[in-house]
ZAPA-384979 format. One record per residue (C-alpha): residue number from 1; residue in one letter; x, y, z. Coordinates in Angstrom, 2 decimals. Example, Ala and Ser with C-alpha at 12.3 -4.5 7.8 and 13.67 -1.06 7.14 Angstrom:
<pts>
<pt><resi>1</resi><resn>a</resn><px>12.30</px><py>-4.50</py><pz>7.80</pz></pt>
<pt><resi>2</resi><resn>s</resn><px>13.67</px><py>-1.06</py><pz>7.14</pz></pt>
</pts>
This chain:
<pts>
<pt><resi>1</resi><resn>m</resn><px>54.67</px><py>85.10</py><pz>69.30</pz></pt>
<pt><resi>2</resi><resn>d</resn><px>54.37</px><py>83.57</py><pz>72.76</pz></pt>
<pt><resi>3</resi><resn>h</resn><px>54.56</px><py>86.27</py><pz>75.50</pz></pt>
<pt><resi>4</resi><resn>t</resn><px>53.97</px><py>83.86</py><pz>78.34</pz></pt>
<pt><resi>5</resi><resn>k</resn><px>57.63</px><py>82.87</py><pz>78.56</pz></pt>
<pt><resi>6</resi><resn>a</resn><px>59.06</px><py>86.35</py><pz>78.56</pz></pt>
<pt><resi>7</resi><resn>e</resn><px>62.14</px><py>86.48</py><pz>80.78</pz></pt>
<pt><resi>8</resi><resn>t</resn><px>62.48</px><py>89.44</py><pz>83.16</pz></pt>
<pt><resi>9</resi><resn>l</resn><px>65.85</px><py>90.46</py><pz>84.68</pz></pt>
<pt><resi>10</resi><resn>a</resn><px>66.10</px><py>90.87</py><pz>88.37</pz></pt>
<pt><resi>11</resi><resn>g</resn><px>66.93</px><py>94.30</py><pz>89.60</pz></pt>
<pt><resi>12</resi><resn>g</resn><px>70.51</px><py>95.20</py><pz>90.18</pz></pt>
<pt><resi>13</resi><resn>l</resn><px>73.69</px><py>96.36</py><pz>88.47</pz></pt>
<pt><resi>14</resi><resn>y</resn><px>74.64</px><py>94.78</py><pz>85.13</pz></pt>
<pt><resi>15</resi><resn>v</resn><px>77.87</px><py>95.17</py><pz>83.16</pz></pt>
<pt><resi>16</resi><resn>r</resn><px>77.76</px><py>94.47</py><pz>79.39</pz></pt>
<pt><resi>17</resi><resn>g</resn><px>80.92</px><py>94.82</py><pz>77.21</pz></pt>
<pt><resi>18</resi><resn>l</resn><px>83.72</px><py>93.20</py><pz>75.31</pz></pt>
<pt><resi>19</resi><resn>v</resn><px>86.52</px><py>91.27</py><pz>77.01</pz></pt>
<pt><resi>20</resi><resn>v</resn><px>89.80</px><py>92.96</py><pz>76.11</pz></pt>
<pt><resi>21</resi><resn>s</resn><px>92.20</px><py>91.01</py><pz>78.16</pz></pt>
<pt><resi>22</resi><resn>s</resn><px>92.71</px><py>88.28</py><pz>80.84</pz></pt>
<pt><resi>23</resi><resn>s</resn><px>95.58</px><py>87.66</py><pz>83.17</pz></pt>
<pt><resi>24</resi><resn>a</resn><px>96.36</px><py>85.69</py><pz>86.34</pz></pt>
<pt><resi>25</resi><resn>n</resn><px>99.01</px><py>85.92</py><pz>89.18</pz></pt>
<pt><resi>26</resi><resn>v</resn><px>99.73</px><py>83.75</py><pz>92.11</pz></pt>
<pt><resi>27</resi><resn>y</resn><px>100.27</px><py>85.27</py><pz>95.50</pz></pt>
<pt><resi>28</resi><resn>q</resn><px>101.31</px><py>83.79</py><pz>98.85</pz></pt>
<pt><resi>29</resi><resn>r</resn><px>99.13</px><py>84.26</py><pz>101.84</pz></pt>
<pt><resi>30</resi><resn>k</resn><px>100.50</px><py>86.39</py><pz>104.70</pz></pt>
<pt><resi>31</resi><resn>d</resn><px>99.75</px><py>83.68</py><pz>107.24</pz></pt>
<pt><resi>32</resi><resn>g</resn><px>101.78</px><py>81.11</py><pz>105.43</pz></pt>
<pt><resi>33</resi><resn>t</resn><px>98.85</px><py>78.72</py><pz>104.70</pz></pt>
<pt><resi>34</resi><resn>g</resn><px>99.48</px><py>78.49</py><pz>100.97</pz></pt>
<pt><resi>35</resi><resn>s</resn><px>98.73</px><py>80.56</py><pz>97.89</pz></pt>
<pt><resi>36</resi><resn>f</resn><px>95.84</px><py>81.94</py><pz>95.88</pz></pt>
<pt><resi>37</resi><resn>v</resn><px>95.32</px><py>83.09</py><pz>92.32</pz></pt>
<pt><resi>38</resi><resn>k</resn><px>94.04</px><py>86.50</py><pz>91.32</pz></pt>
<pt><resi>39</resi><resn>v</resn><px>92.39</px><py>86.45</py><pz>87.85</pz></pt>
<pt><resi>40</resi><resn>q</resn><px>91.84</px><py>89.82</py><pz>86.25</pz></pt>
<pt><resi>41</resi><resn>h</resn><px>89.65</px><py>90.50</py><pz>83.21</pz></pt>
<pt><resi>42</resi><resn>e</resn><px>89.34</px><py>93.91</py><pz>81.50</pz></pt>
<pt><resi>43</resi><resn>i</resn><px>85.97</px><py>94.55</py><pz>79.92</pz></pt>
<pt><resi>44</resi><resn>a</resn><px>85.52</px><py>97.47</py><pz>77.51</pz></pt>
<pt><resi>45</resi><resn>t</resn><px>82.16</px><py>99.21</py><pz>77.97</pz></pt>
<pt><resi>46</resi><resn>q</resn><px>80.71</px><py>102.41</py><pz>76.39</pz></pt>
<pt><resi>47</resi><resn>p</resn><px>82.04</px><py>104.87</py><pz>79.18</pz></pt>
<pt><resi>48</resi><resn>g</resn><px>85.37</px><py>103.07</py><pz>79.79</pz></pt>
<pt><resi>49</resi><resn>i</resn><px>86.99</px><py>99.95</py><pz>81.22</pz></pt>
<pt><resi>50</resi><resn>v</resn><px>85.54</px><py>97.72</py><pz>83.89</pz></pt>
<pt><resi>51</resi><resn>h</resn><px>87.94</px><py>95.45</py><pz>85.80</pz></pt>
<pt><resi>52</resi><resn>f</resn><px>86.58</px><py>92.03</py><pz>86.81</pz></pt>
<pt><resi>53</resi><resn>e</resn><px>88.67</px><py>90.17</py><pz>89.53</pz></pt>
<pt><resi>54</resi><resn>q</resn><px>88.27</px><py>86.71</py><pz>90.75</pz></pt>
<pt><resi>55</resi><resn>y</resn><px>90.19</px><py>85.26</py><pz>93.75</pz></pt>
<pt><resi>56</resi><resn>l</resn><px>90.58</px><py>81.45</py><pz>93.43</pz></pt>
<pt><resi>57</resi><resn>d</resn><px>92.14</px><py>78.84</py><pz>95.63</pz></pt>
<pt><resi>58</resi><resn>p</resn><px>94.12</px><py>76.28</py><pz>93.54</pz></pt>
<pt><resi>59</resi><resn>k</resn><px>93.33</px><py>73.56</py><pz>96.17</pz></pt>
<pt><resi>60</resi><resn>e</resn><px>89.61</px><py>74.06</py><pz>95.84</pz></pt>
<pt><resi>61</resi><resn>s</resn><px>89.21</px><py>75.02</py><pz>92.16</pz></pt>
<pt><resi>62</resi><resn>k</resn><px>89.98</px><py>72.53</py><pz>89.46</pz></pt>
<pt><resi>63</resi><resn>e</resn><px>90.08</px><py>75.35</py><pz>86.84</pz></pt>
<pt><resi>64</resi><resn>v</resn><px>93.34</px><py>76.78</py><pz>88.31</pz></pt>
<pt><resi>65</resi><resn>r</resn><px>96.68</px><py>75.13</py><pz>88.01</pz></pt>
<pt><resi>66</resi><resn>i</resn><px>100.00</px><py>76.46</py><pz>89.22</pz></pt>
<pt><resi>67</resi><resn>e</resn><px>103.50</px><py>75.26</py><pz>88.89</pz></pt>
<pt><resi>68</resi><resn>g</resn><px>105.96</px><py>77.02</py><pz>91.28</pz></pt>
<pt><resi>69</resi><resn>d</resn><px>105.18</px><py>80.72</py><pz>91.19</pz></pt>
<pt><resi>70</resi><resn>k</resn><px>103.51</px><py>80.67</py><pz>87.68</pz></pt>
<pt><resi>71</resi><resn>v</resn><px>99.91</px><py>80.19</py><pz>86.82</pz></pt>
<pt><resi>72</resi><resn>v</resn><px>99.60</px><py>77.50</py><pz>84.13</pz></pt>
<pt><resi>73</resi><resn>a</resn><px>95.83</px><py>77.35</py><pz>83.63</pz></pt>
<pt><resi>74</resi><resn>y</resn><px>92.95</px><py>79.64</py><pz>84.76</pz></pt>
<pt><resi>75</resi><resn>p</resn><px>89.47</px><py>80.37</py><pz>83.75</pz></pt>
<pt><resi>76</resi><resn>q</resn><px>89.47</px><py>82.78</py><pz>80.77</pz></pt>
<pt><resi>77</resi><resn>l</resn><px>86.72</px><py>84.67</py><pz>79.20</pz></pt>
<pt><resi>78</resi><resn>p</resn><px>87.00</px><py>84.54</py><pz>75.35</pz></pt>
<pt><resi>79</resi><resn>q</resn><px>88.92</px><py>87.53</py><pz>74.17</pz></pt>
<pt><resi>80</resi><resn>f</resn><px>86.85</px><py>90.13</py><pz>72.13</pz></pt>
<pt><resi>81</resi><resn>s</resn><px>83.61</px><py>88.37</py><pz>72.85</pz></pt>
<pt><resi>82</resi><resn>q</resn><px>80.59</px><py>90.12</py><pz>74.48</pz></pt>
<pt><resi>83</resi><resn>v</resn><px>79.94</px><py>89.30</py><pz>78.19</pz></pt>
<pt><resi>84</resi><resn>n</resn><px>76.99</px><py>90.15</py><pz>80.40</pz></pt>
<pt><resi>85</resi><resn>l</resn><px>77.63</px><py>90.14</py><pz>84.15</pz></pt>
<pt><resi>86</resi><resn>r</resn><px>75.22</px><py>90.64</py><pz>87.02</pz></pt>
<pt><resi>87</resi><resn>v</resn><px>77.31</px><py>92.37</py><pz>89.69</pz></pt>
<pt><resi>88</resi><resn>t</resn><px>77.05</px><py>91.18</py><pz>93.22</pz></pt>
<pt><resi>89</resi><resn>k</resn><px>80.02</px><py>92.90</py><pz>94.78</pz></pt>
<pt><resi>90</resi><resn>y</resn><px>82.08</px><py>95.87</py><pz>93.54</pz></pt>
<pt><resi>91</resi><resn>r</resn><px>84.47</px><py>98.58</py><pz>94.69</pz></pt>
<pt><resi>92</resi><resn>i</resn><px>85.70</px><py>101.87</py><pz>93.34</pz></pt>
<pt><resi>93</resi><resn>d</resn><px>89.46</px><py>102.42</py><pz>93.69</pz></pt>
<pt><resi>94</resi><resn>r</resn><px>91.11</px><py>105.52</py><pz>92.29</pz></pt>
<pt><resi>95</resi><resn>d</resn><px>88.33</px><py>106.21</py><pz>89.88</pz></pt>
<pt><resi>96</resi><resn>r</resn><px>88.23</px><py>102.56</py><pz>88.58</pz></pt>
<pt><resi>97</resi><resn>f</resn><px>85.18</px><py>100.39</py><pz>88.73</pz></pt>
<pt><resi>98</resi><resn>i</resn><px>86.30</px><py>96.93</py><pz>89.97</pz></pt>
<pt><resi>99</resi><resn>v</resn><px>83.87</px><py>94.05</py><pz>90.02</pz></pt>
<pt><resi>100</resi><resn>t</resn><px>84.80</px><py>91.49</py><pz>92.73</pz></pt>
<pt><resi>101</resi><resn>g</resn><px>81.73</px><py>89.24</py><pz>92.56</pz></pt>
<pt><resi>102</resi><resn>a</resn><px>79.48</px><py>88.65</py><pz>89.54</pz></pt>
<pt><resi>103</resi><resn>e</resn><px>77.33</px><py>86.05</py><pz>87.84</pz></pt>
<pt><resi>104</resi><resn>q</resn><px>77.66</px><py>85.57</py><pz>84.18</pz></pt>
<pt><resi>105</resi><resn>m</resn><px>74.32</px><py>85.98</py><pz>82.38</pz></pt>
<pt><resi>106</resi><resn>p</resn><px>73.31</px><py>84.25</py><pz>79.12</pz></pt>
<pt><resi>107</resi><resn>e</resn><px>73.72</px><py>86.18</py><pz>75.91</pz></pt>
<pt><resi>108</resi><resn>t</resn><px>70.45</px><py>87.96</py><pz>74.85</pz></pt>
<pt><resi>109</resi><resn>s</resn><px>69.78</px><py>88.84</py><pz>71.22</pz></pt>
</pts>
């Protein structure tokens, strides 16, 4: 076994769990400059549910498509698959842990 290529994780907060659901909604900006899409993923972890939110601009992101006030396409995490996230931004709102910025980590075995 070659121990010279051992990967070490950087310090920080990590979330590991199963993706339970994904949804997306379109919202109009208050200043009238257009719209944005809020993508929400629910991740089941051992102590409970973690909410992962992404805010995307349909003009800048090619992964998001809207028609009228409906979201037609958005980035989805495969349902009931394991996901590892390195959390960069989070908030706690009414006893819910909400991740607002994260980097998806490769699957480790």
